[in-house]
N, C-alpha and C positions, 0 to 999 in steps of 0.2 A: 188400272185407275177408271172410276167413272165417268158421267157426265152427272153430274148435281139435278138437284128442281130447280134451282135457280137458274142454272146454264138452259137445262130443258124451255123455263117457263119467256126466257131470250129471246131463245127458236123461236118460239112461239107466240110471241110480242112481235113477231116480220113477217113469219111465214105466213100465221094469222088460219084457222081453221075452217077450210071448205070440208061440209058433207057430197059430195058432189062433187062429178068434173069439173074442173076450168082450165083455162090457158094461164100457165106466167107470165110473168113481163115479157121474156123469152116467146113464148106463144107454144112452149111445149106441154103437154096434158099433164095433169099435177087433180091428187087428191089426198085428202086429210092436212096434213101441216107438210107440208112443203113432199109430199113421195112423189116422185117422176114415174110413171105408167109406163110399166114397158111394153114392149113388144106384143107379148103373149097376154098381156093382161087386156090389152084394145082386144089383141083380135077373140082373146075369150067371152068379154067383154066381163068381167071380173068385178067392176066397179058398176054398172051400168045403170044403177038401181043407189047407187049413194052406200055411206057406211056408215054407222055408227062413231058417237064421239070414242067410246072406248078399242072399235077398231082403229082411227085416225091414231089413236097414243100409242095400240101396237105397232100401226104399221113405223110411225115416228121412231121408236126406242129399237125396231129392228134398225133401221135405215141406219140409225147412231152408234149402233151396234159395228158396223164394216169401221166407222170412221175412230171407236174409240181403240180397234183393232188394230188399224194403221197407228195411230196418236201412239198407242202402250208398247208399238216397236218400234220407239224412236228413242234416240241415247238422250232424251230428256228428263229430265227431275222437272215435273208439274207443281205448282203451290195448283189448289183446286179452281178458284178463280182464272190461271193465265190455263187450266186445261177445257173448261168449262169456253173462256171466248172462242181458244181453235177449234170444239169443236162445232160453235156459233159457223165460225169461219170456214171450217174443212167440210161443213155440212153443206153451206151457200154455193161452195166455189165449188166443191170435186176435194179429193181426199190428189188427186192426178196435180190439181194444180198449186195444191195446199206445200206439194211434197219438193214442185221448182221455185216454194215463195219464198221470199226474204224474208218472211216473219220466220219460218223455218231455218233459212240459213242464220239468222243471227240468235237465234234459240240455242242451236247448237253450240255456236262462238262465246255466249253467255251475255250475250247483248240484248238486257230485257226494252234496257229499253228502244234501242232499233229496233227489237221484235216491236215494242207496244207500236212504234212510227207508222212499223208496216204495212199492218190493219192499212191504213189508209190508201194506201194504194189498191186495193181491189172494192176502190169505187163505181167503176166505171164498165157500163154494159152497150151493147150494139143499140145502136136508133134507126131507123134509115140509115142501116150503111155503116153509119158514124160513129166510133168507139168517142161516148162520150159518159162523162159522170149522171149519174141519177142520185137524184135527192136523198131517192129509199134508202141507198146502196153504202150512199153519204155516211145517211142516220144513222143506219145497222154497224157501219163500221167504226164511227165514234162509240156505239154503246161499249161493243167488242172492249174496241182499244181501252174505252175505260173500267171497263172489267177486270182487262187485261193485267191493266199497269195498278189497282187495287188490293 
């Protein structure tokens, strides 16, 4: 299975598109549509001059291929909307976090409503050393949940 154009649009709506290096909300160097720079990228100055829109979309597709391979390796039969929502979540929180998530556990148990509800558990981030609800993450989780359950 592959993420649909609708799923990519959802991710881009929250990640945005930046053609120059910037720090994301966690302070990590990022470019394009949520592409985290690797140490090699930084050492080589790979993106110091910025990128094109096409480059940003290529980076997103490459980043999503890892997420898709992970999700496709699970013993879960997804609908397209479930898959797109899970791609967005796993792209944002990482596949390791998704692997230990209630979303995955509920899906494996066949509890679709429980899995949808579990999206909302991923609305927090560390701010000044405290784990707090971040409105942007909550907004993203609500949209992912709505897509997942539709």
